[in-house]
C-alpha positions in Angstrom: 14.9 -31.6 -6.2 11.1 -31.8 -5.7 8.8 -32.2 -8.7 8.2 -28.9 -10.5 5.2 -26.9 -9.3 3.0 -24.5 -11.3 3.4 -21.3 -9.2 1.4 -18.2 -9.8 2.0 -14.7 -8.4 0.2 -11.4 -8.4 2.5 -8.5 -9.6 1.5 -5.4 -7.7 2.4 -5.6 -4.0 4.0 -9.1 -4.4 6.8 -8.5 -7.0 6.7 -4.7 -7.7 6.3 -2.3 -4.8 3.4 -0.3 -6.4 2.0 0.5 -2.9 5.2 2.5 -2.1 5.2 3.9 -5.6 1.6 5.2 -5.2 2.6 6.8 -1.9 5.4 8.6 -3.7 3.1 9.7 -6.6 0.6 11.0 -4.1 3.2 13.0 -2.3 4.7 14.4 -5.6 1.5 15.2 -7.5 -1.1 15.7 -4.8 1.1 17.1 -2.0 -0.2 14.6 0.5 1.8 12.4 2.8 -0.3 9.4 3.8 0.8 6.2 5.7 1.6 3.2 3.5 -1.6 1.5 4.8 -3.6 4.0 2.7 -2.1 2.3 -0.5 -2.1 -1.3 0.7 -5.1 -2.4 -1.5 -7.5 -1.0 -4.1 -10.1 -0.8 -1.3 -7.7 1.2 0.9 -6.9 3.7 -1.9 -10.6 4.2 -2.7 -11.4 4.6 1.0 -8.7 7.3 1.5 -8.9 9.3 -1.7 -11.6 10.6 -4.0 -12.4 8.5 -7.0 -10.7 11.0 -9.3 -7.5 11.0 -7.1 -7.5 7.2 -6.7 -7.7 6.6 -10.5 -5.0 9.3 -11.1 -2.8 7.4 -8.6 -3.4 4.1 -10.4 -3.0 5.4 -13.9 0.2 7.3 -13.0 1.8 4.4 -11.1 0.7 1.7 -13.5 0.7 3.4 -16.9 3.3 6.2 -16.9 6.6 4.9 -18.2 8.5 7.3 -15.9 6.7 6.2 -12.8 5.5 2.6 -13.6 8.8 1.5 -15.2 11.6 3.8 -14.3 10.8 4.5 -10.6 9.1 1.2 -9.6 11.2 -0.7 -7.1 10.9 -4.5 -6.4 9.5 -5.8 -3.2 12.5 -6.7 -1.1 14.2 -9.9 -2.4 11.3 -10.7 -4.8 13.5 -10.9 -7.9 16.2 -13.0 -6.2 13.7 -15.6 -5.0 11.8 -15.7 -8.3 15.1 -16.6 -10.0 15.8 -19.3 -7.4 12.3 -20.8 -8.0 13.0 -20.9 -11.7 16.4 -22.5 -11.1 14.6 -25.0 -8.9 12.7 -26.0 -12.0 9.3 -24.6 -11.1 6.9 -23.1 -13.7 6.2 -19.4 -12.9 3.4 -17.2 -14.1 2.1 -13.8 -13.1 -1.6 -13.1 -13.1 -2.5 -9.5 -12.7 -5.7 -7.4 -12.7 -4.1 -4.3 -14.2 -6.8 -4.4 -16.9 -5.4 -1.9 -19.4 -2.8 -3.2 -21.9 -0.7 0.0 -21.3 -0.3 -0.9 -17.6 0.4 -4.6 -18.4 3.0 -3.5 -21.0 4.6 -1.3 -18.2 4.8 -4.4 -15.9 6.3 -6.5 -18.7 8.9 -3.8 -19.6 9.8 -3.5 -15.9 10.3 -7.2 -15.5 12.4 -7.4 -18.7 14.6 -4.7 -17.3 15.1 -6.8 -14.2 16.2 -9.7 -16.4 13.0 -11.7 -16.0 10.9 -13.2 -18.8 8.1 -14.6 -16.5 4.9 -14.6 -18.6 2.2 -12.1 -17.4 -1.5 -12.9 -17.9 -4.0 -10.0 -17.6 -7.5 -10.4 -16.2 -10.2 -8.5 -18.0 -12.1 -5.9 -16.1 -14.9 -7.3 -13.9 -13.5 -10.9 -14.0 -11.5 -12.9 -11.4 -8.2 -14.7 -11.7 -9.9 -18.1 -11.8 -9.9 -18.6 -15.5 -6.1 -18.1 -15.8 -5.4 -20.1 -12.6 -7.4 -23.1 -14.0 -5.8 -22.8 -17.5 -2.3 -22.7 -16.0 -3.2 -25.6 -13.6 -1.7 -23.7 -10.7 -0.6 -25.6 -7.6 0.1 -22.4 -5.7 -0.9 -18.7 -5.9 0.5 -15.7 -4.0 -1.5 -12.4 -3.8 -1.6 -9.4 -1.5 -5.4 -9.0 -2.0 -7.3 -11.5 0.1 -10.4 -11.3 -2.1 -8.4 -12.6 -5.1 -7.3 -15.6 -3.0 -10.8 -16.4 -1.8 -12.0 -16.4 -5.4 -9.5 -19.1 -6.2 -11.2 -21.7 -3.9 -11.3 -24.6 -4.8 -9.4 -24.2 -8.0 -5.9 -23.6 -6.6 -5.1 -25.9 -3.6 -2.4 -23.7 -2.0 -2.7 -20.0 -1.5 -0.6 -17.5 0.4 -1.7 -14.0 1.4 1.5 -11.9 1.0 1.7 -8.8 3.0 4.9 -6.9 3.5 5.6 -5.8 7.0 4.8 -2.1 6.3 1.2 -3.0 5.1 0.6 -6.0 7.4 -3.0 -6.5 8.4 -5.1 -9.4 9.6 -5.7 -12.3 7.2 -8.0 -15.3 7.5 -6.9 -18.4 9.4 -7.7 -20.6 6.3 -5.2 -18.8 4.1 -1.6 -18.5 5.5 -0.1 -15.0 5.6 3.6 -14.5 4.8 5.3 -11.1 5.0 8.6 -11.7 3.2 10.1 -13.5 0.2 12.6 -15.6 2.2 9.8 -17.1 4.3 7.7 -17.6 1.1 10.5 -19.4 -0.7 11.2 -21.6 2.3 7.5 -22.5 2.6 7.3 -23.4 -1.1 10.5 -25.5 -0.9 9.8 -27.4 2.3 6.1 -28.0 2.9 4.3 -31.0 1.4 1.8 -28.9 -0.5 -1.1 -30.6 -2.3 -0.8 -30.6 -6.1 -3.3 -30.3 -8.9 -3.7 -33.8 -10.3 
């Protein structure tokens, strides 16, 4: 086994399929059927819906127990590979920008239902993930929002832009993009990644 790494993950769009959930919420409540790309990031949601509709989608999919806990599905194979990373001896953390304690509680509840006790750290509104990443001394961070990864330079030596195939877009050459958990796991397990010293 390799030495344990401090691995950090975003929750929405990396572990929980909140993009698909927001698409479902929009169809159910707003009567609109939009492509998944309209839900692929906060910027995409704000560009494709009025502010009022966008915040309704976020509140419903993140804070409603019925939607944000009962109906949320995992990103394909995320839970399986998170368990494998824990079995491999790595230290796992989730850093989210959900902001409200209600929405963070929903994510924690959902994770517990899935049999996971990975600690979730919440970023206050208007701040970046840098403080938590530095505090946790992360060797690696995975996020579906490219801006969050750019903020982490130079504090986290290894970053991956995670985009599932149904929301795949162009990334930056300096940050590798991976579109599935099997490839992500293999990359973490086999490449000689720099570590925080």
